[in-house]
N, C-alpha and C positions, 0 to 999 in steps of 0.2 A: 477371896475369889468368889465369883458368881457361879452357881450351879443351876442348870436347866434340866428339868425332868419332864419328859414327854410321855403321853399315853393316848390311847384311843385308836391306834392303827389296827389293821386287820384285813380280812378278806370280805369283799362285798360284791354283789352282782351289779351289772350295769344298770344305771337308773337309781341305785340305792344311795344311802346317806351314811356319813360318818362324822363324828365330832371329835376333833383332836384337842388336847389340852397340854399346856406347857407351864409348869410352875417354876418360878425363879426364886433364888434365895441368895442372901449376901447382905448382912446388916450394915456393913461399912460402905455400901454402894447405893446410889440412887438410880433406879431403872428408868431410862428414858424411852426411846422408841423400841418396839418389839416387832417381830415379823415371822413369816413362814416362807421357807424356800423348799424346793424339791429337786431331786436328782434321780433320773432314770439311768439304767445301765448303759454305759457308752456315751452318755450325754453330760453336758456341763450343768452345774447347779443353776437353777433359774428362780427368779422371784415369783412368789405366789401372791403375797399380800403383806402390807405393813400397816402399823397403827402407832400413832404418837401417844404420848402420855395424856394429851387432851382429847383423844378420840378421833382424830382425823385419819382416814383410811386411804389406801392406795392398792389397786389390784392390777395384776396382769390381765391383758385383754381376754385371754381364753378362760379366765376364771370369773369374769364379771357376770353377775346375774345368777351364778351357781354357788359360789363360795362367799362366806361372810366371816370376817375377822372381828373379834371383839376382845376386850380385856377387863379385868377386875383389878384395879389398882390396890385395893385393900388386901387382896390375896396374892398380889404380884403374879398373876396368871393371865396368859393369853390363850384364846380359843380360836379354832378354825372349824366352822360348820360347813360341811361339804355335801351338797345335794346334786342330784342328777349326774352321778359319777359315770365316767366313761373309761373304757380300757386304757386310753392314752393318759389317764390320770395316774396310772400305776407308777409308783416311784417311792423312794425314801423321802419322807418329809422331815425337815429340820426346822426347829425354832431358833431364833436368835434374839439377843438383847444387847442394846447399847447401855453400858453401865458407867456412871460417873462416880469416882471415889470421892467420898464426902470431904475429906481433909485436904487432899492435894488438888482436886478438881480434874485429874486425869481421866480420860474417857477410854474405855476398852470395849471391844465387841466379843461376845461369848456365843457359843453354839452348843445346842444339845447334841445328843448322840444319834438322833434320828429314829423315826418309827416307820415301819413298812406299811404302805397302803397298796393293796392289790385288788384291782377291779377285773373280775373275770366271771364268765358263766360256768 
């Protein structure tokens, strides 16, 4: 199994910054694409950003220019730097990873438990 451990969430004022981290583990799997999603109360989970193993990134329009996704393949960790935060960014942020089992080649998608980000005065 692949485990994802998130950290870095918390309370921040509008215009502030946070850096989220998500470390993955699972020696029998090869981690492919990783990403961040978020879900506010009463709303569906939405894409924030994704990054491939080679470093190609994709962002939702509302996050472009404010958020930056990156990864460290040696540490099996993905990061999300969030700047110029707005109250509407308040949500539970989830990381995910697409993992391929080394021997069988089967691909599975795993999710972290989420970390709360609250943007408020």
